[in-house]
N, C-alpha and C positions, 0 to 999 in steps of 0.2 A: 348481256351476260355480266352480272356483277361478281359471280363467284370466282375466287382465285385459289387454285390448288397447287401446292409445291410438290408436284410429282417428279419422278426422275425422267431424264431423257438419256437415250443411249449415247449420243455424241458427247455428253458431259463426262462420261466415265473414263478414267485413265486406262482401263483395260480394254476399251473398245478398239477393234482392229482399225489401224490407221487407213488402210485401203478403203474400208467401208465408210468411215467418216469422210474421207476425201470425196468419195462418190456422191455422198449425200450433199456435201457442200457444193460440188460442181453443179448438181441438179438445181439447187437453190439459186446459185449464181446465174445459171441460164434462165430460169424462170423470172427472177426478179429483174434482170436486164431486159428480157424480151417484153415483159408486161409494163415496163417503165414504172415499177412499183413506187419508187421514191421521187418521181418528178414533182408531185404536189408539195413536197417539203423543201424544195430547192430555194424558194424565196426566204423561208425561215432560216435555213442554213447560211444563205448568203448574207442575211441581215446580221446574224451572230458573228460571222467572219468580219463583216464591215465594222461592227461595233468594237471588235477586239483587234482590228488592224491586221488580220491574218489573211494570207492567200493560200495557206495550206490546211487541208483537213488531215488530222491525225486520227485514223480510223482504228478503234480498239475492237477486239473480238471480231476481227474481219472475216473469219472463216475463209471461204474461197474468193472473197472480194465481191460478193453479190451486190449489184447495184452501183459499184464504184465507177465503172466506166460510163454508165448512163448519167449518174449525178455529175461526174466531171464534165461531160459534154454539155449538160444543161448549164453548169456554172460558167463554162468557157464561152458559150454562145450567148450568154446573158450578162449578168452583172460583174463577173470576175474572169476576164479573158486569160489571166495568168495563173488561174487556180491549179493546184496540184493536190494529190492525195497520197498519203503514206500509210500503207497497210501494216497492221500489227496483230498478233494473236498469241495466246499461250501455246497453241499448236500450229505453228506456221505452215501454210499450205503452199510450199514453194513452187511446185509445178504450175499451179493456177496463177500464182502471183507473177511468175516470170512471163507467163503468156500475156497477162494484162500489161505488164511493163513494156514488153515488146510491141504489143498492139497499140499502145498509146504513145509510142516513141519516148518513153521514160517519164511521161507526166504522172503515171501511177508508179510510185516506188514502194519499197517494202523493207521491213526489218527482218533479217533472216533468223534472228535469235528470238526465243520466246519473250513476250512482253505481258506482264501481269497488269491487267486493267485496274487493279486496286492499288498498285504501286508503280505508277508510270515514271520512268526516269526523267528528271527535269530537263535533260538535254534534248528530249524529243519535242520539237516545237509543233504548233498548229492548234487549230480549233478542234477539240476532241469530239468525236462522233461515234455512236454505237448504233449500228443498223441490224435489226432482226436478232439481237442477242441479249438485250437487257433483261428479258424475262428469265434468262438462265440463272440469274442471281437471286438468292433469297433476300428478303428485306434487309437484314444487316449488311450483307455483301453489296447490295445495290446502293444502300446509303453510303457505304465506304467508298464505292466507286465515284459517287458524286462529290463526297467530301475530299477525295484526293484531288479532283479538279479545282475545287474551291480553294484548298490550301495552296495549290500551285498558282492560283490566280488565272486559270485558263477557262475560256468559254467551253461549253459542252452542250451537245445535242444528243438526245436519245430518240430513236425512231423505230417504230415497229410497224411492219407492213400489214396490219390488220386492225379492225375496229372492235374485235372481241364480240362476235355474234355467232349464234348457233348455226347459222347458214354456212359460215366459214368452216365450222367443224364438219358439216355434211359434205362440203366440197372436198375437204382433206381426206374424207373416207371414200369418196366415189370418183369424182372427175379428175382430181389431181393424180391419183395413182395410174389411171389410164394414160394421161398425158405424159407421165414419166416414162412409161414403157414405150411410148411412141417417139419421144424426142431423144432418148439416151444415145442412140448412134450418132447424133448430130452435135453432141457436146464436145467442145474443144478445150484443152488439148486432149487428143484421143488417148484412151486408156483401155487395155485389154482387161484389167482387173475390174474396171467399172462395168464392162459388158458381162463378165463372169458373175459378179455379185448382183447383177440385175436380172439376168435371164437364166442362168444355170443354178446358182444358189442365191435366191432373191432376197438377200439381207438388206440391200440398199432400199428397195421399195417398201419392204415390210417395216423397217426401222424408220423410214421417212414418214409413213402413215402414223405410227405411234408418236414420234417426236413432233410431227406437225399438229396433231390433236392436243398433245400435252402443252405445246407452246402456247396455243390459244387459251388453255385453262390457266396457264401461269402468267399471262399477260397482265401488266399493271394498267388499270384505267387511268385517265388523266388526273383525277383527284388523288389517287394513290401516288402517282408520280410527283405531284406537288407536295404531298406530305413528306415523302422521302427527301425531296430537295430542301424543304424547310428544316428538317432534322439535320441534314448535312451542312446547312448554312444557318446555324441558330442565331447569328448576329445580324442576319439580313443584308449581307454584303452584296448579294447578287440580285439581279432582276431575273425572275423565273416566269415562264408561261408554259401552259400545257393544254392539250386539246386534241381534236381530230380534224384532219383535212380529207376531203373526198376527191377522188378521180371523177372526171366527167362521165366515165362509164360505170360508176358505182362504188368500187372498193374504197376503203378508208385507210388512212395511216394515222396511228397514235403517236404523239410526240411530246417531248419535254425539251425546252431549250433554256439556257441560262448563261449570263455573262456578268462581270463585275458592274455594280451600280455606277461606279465612277466612269464607266464607258457606255452607260445606257443613254 
């Protein structure tokens, strides 16, 4: 699927109810973690961290922290046993983050205040990473996000848990909504509002279906990611690579990683 449409997603809208946004993010966190969506990119992330001398991932646009715990476990049992992850977002999901913080004995931390991914405070250290969120940005904003990392001299990785195929759209319309209805009672931390907006007034599943399909249509393919990176880094100070990696059981992850050439 080569087409890219800059359609709207509900969760991007400032007026969107916080309880519904949180419920959608919690569902994504649960699914991404249980399916080990981002395990295939851990070697790429670890290489970027090694090249830049970092042991901490600074996750931008973290949502509810989907995949953070799984990625942390893979880093710690593999190349980086002291790895940590710091979660940030323009809309902090504190309940979910506190749950991850407690469950990982503090190895996953968070910034309780809003953090703009286009203007990250220089005192926030770490290899910057964006999971399942880069497609939310229009081309000028996506370029600005990458440029902010380049100007700060920080390594950055962009990871999307899909390969941009029409089959993924079909799954988002059929299988995944059924799965959401089945697993919602088991998502932690427990929330009555999540149950209400799933089964009584089903805004969470309906908006998840829409946003999931739109996310796939907004996804940047590898060549577009490289083009954005080169515009953000016109002097070629960074080493960039983009592509797709595949799970053993089929699904793909699209990625872009970059770090200063002096550390390549």
